[in-house]
C-alpha positions, 0 to 999 in steps of 0.5 A: 499500500502506498504512502498517500494510501495509507494517511488518506486510510488513516485519516479516514478511519479518525475522521470516522471515529470522530464524526461518530462521537460528534454524531452521537452526541448532536443525536442525544442533545437533539433528542432530549431537547425535543423532550423536554419541550414536548406538550406538557400532557403527552398524548399518543399523536402528540408523542409520535410527531416527535418520534418522527421528527426525532428519525427525520432528525437522525437521518440528516445527522446520519447523511450529513455525517456520510456526505462530510466523511466523503468529502474529508477522504477526497480532501484527505487524498488532494492534501496526502500527496504533496505530503507523501512525494518527497517522502517516496522520493527519499525512499527510491534515493535511499534505495538506489544508494544501496543499491551501489548507484551513489549518482542518485541525489534527492532533488533540490524540491524538497527544502525545508522542515523535517523532510527537507533536512532528511533530504539534505542530510542523504544528499551530503551521505550520497557525496561522501559515500561517492567521495569515499568510492573513490577514493577506494578506486584509486586506491585499488588502482595504485594497488594494482599497478604495484602488483602488476608491475613487480617482477615478483609473482604475488598470490593471496589467497583468504581464509577459505582458501581461495585466491582472491588477488594474483598478478600477472608474473604469479600467473606467468609462473603458475601458468594459471589463467582462471578469473579471481577468485578460485580455489586454492586447489588450482596451484601447482600441487608442489609439497613445499607450496602447500605446506608454506601455504597452509602454514601461513594460513594457520598463522606461521610464517614461512621462511623462504625456500625453493620450488619448481614448476614445471622447468622453472625453480622459484623462490617461495616467501608465505606469510599470514595475512592480519585478518587471516588468510595468507599471501605467496611472494614468488621469485624466479630463480631459472635465470640465476641458476641458468647463469650459474650454470653456464658458469660452471661450463664456462670455467670448466671448458676454459680449464679443459681448453687450456690444460690439454696444451700445458699438457703437452708443453709440460711433458716436452719441457720434461723431455727437453732437459735430457741433456741426451735427446738428438737435436732433431727430436729437440727441434721438433718438441720446439715447435710442438710447444710453439703449436701449443702455445699458439692455440693457448693464445689463440683460445685467451685472444678470442675469450677476450674479443668475446668478452669485450663485444658482450661487455658492450666495449666494442661498437661497431663502425660501418662502412662500404664494404665491396664484398668481391675485395672482401672475399679475395683478402679473406681467401687469400691465406687459405689458399695454400692449406685449401690446395694440400688438402684438395679443397677449392676454393671459391665465391658466389656473390649475388647481385645486389650485394656487391656492397654490404655496409659493416664494420671492416674488422668485423665483417674480416673476422665473421668471414675468416672465422667461418671460412677456417672453420669450413676448410677445417671440416671439409677433407674434398670438395669446395668450401665457397665464401657466399653473399646474397640479397634478403630480409632487408639485408644481406646474408654473407657466409660459407657454404662447404662440402665438408663433413657436416652437423648432425640436426641435433647440434645445430641449435647449439653450434654457437654457444661458447666451446660448445663442439659437434665432434669435441675430439676431431675439433681439436685435432682440427685446431679449433678453439670451440669460440669462432662461431660465438664470436660470429654471432656475436658480432652479427648481433652487434650490427642488429643482424642474426645468424643461421646455419643448415648443415646435412651429414656427409653431404655439407653445412652453410652457416651465414650471418645477416647482416641488415642494410641500413638507409641514409638516416639510418646510417646517420645514427650509427656510431663512426 
């Protein structure tokens, strides 16, 4: 029932009761007055006339009372509307605010009196709620921005063991895509992680530990929340562990590469201390010692070159280079050893690749390393220095008809000290660093490398160098 109807009904009931009391009192007073002023000697005729008059008076009173009530109801209906309308508006505004619509406000037509005061109070309440909501939204946005910018993964679990917040890093580390909230059972079933979460949910701090999730090693910290629940912090240790493995491998490889010539030199030095050693053998041993020393020198030089390139201490100084002249310069010192092995050295320069834009020292080292490496692993056939345009630049490299490289080794041949055939490579004199230097020199130019090979057919290894336009060349060092 609407407020207006309730007001009218209440007014009707009250008016009816009051009207009934008034009519009863009037009827009694009229009856008493009529009977008191009646004839001194009552007669049946006079008594009947008096009764009829009283009945007529009662009927008129009832009719007048009913008419008054009807008029009162109509007036109550008309007068109740202005009173009920502001109250109903305030009710609708309060309902809207409770439902979360903070744009709801009482109209300014409601003013003055208690209802006006109530409208002002409701208006201030709505404004305060709106301001606090905006503040909460700003704090929420700041919190989300902070957690999303972290390199650490953050997972918040409530007391009902539901994940209620998780940042992008944690999703990536834990490989989770579900929208929050979702059950904590969706977290990886690593025992260390589960135990840490259970301890934190029970209110116990957990010391940092490590967990394995798929192929990643993660540092895990768990803390209980003041109002129940727990927060997990995850940090990806995989790059650190990989770097440690690379460092261990590097130390082991360098030690191994240097130990072999050192062992040779040590053995010959001990032998040369024999004064009875024939002069021919003495000379032969000295030549072998010289070869070992040169090998160690090349390893150290290559290591220094790699260190200089990787540290950023070397930057390319590119200029225009004639590819044919460069090829002739690279292949000239290799002609004699190639002829001794029965290998033909030649050059293939495709149209559009006659000139390259590269650092001359780097270009020579790239082609020299590739040519020497190809000749080292080719016993017969050809070693061809190639240059072709492509991909907006120029591919330069070497193609040989050597022993080839197994498909399982191709992805790793540009790693330092990686050898597809360690024994054969060392016998041939390689340091295991040449291809790694090629890759770093190409990348220093903004380029890349690629390798294709078939066992017992041959290998093609190339470096791509971008072809800069005039504007790009102006922005390069040098």
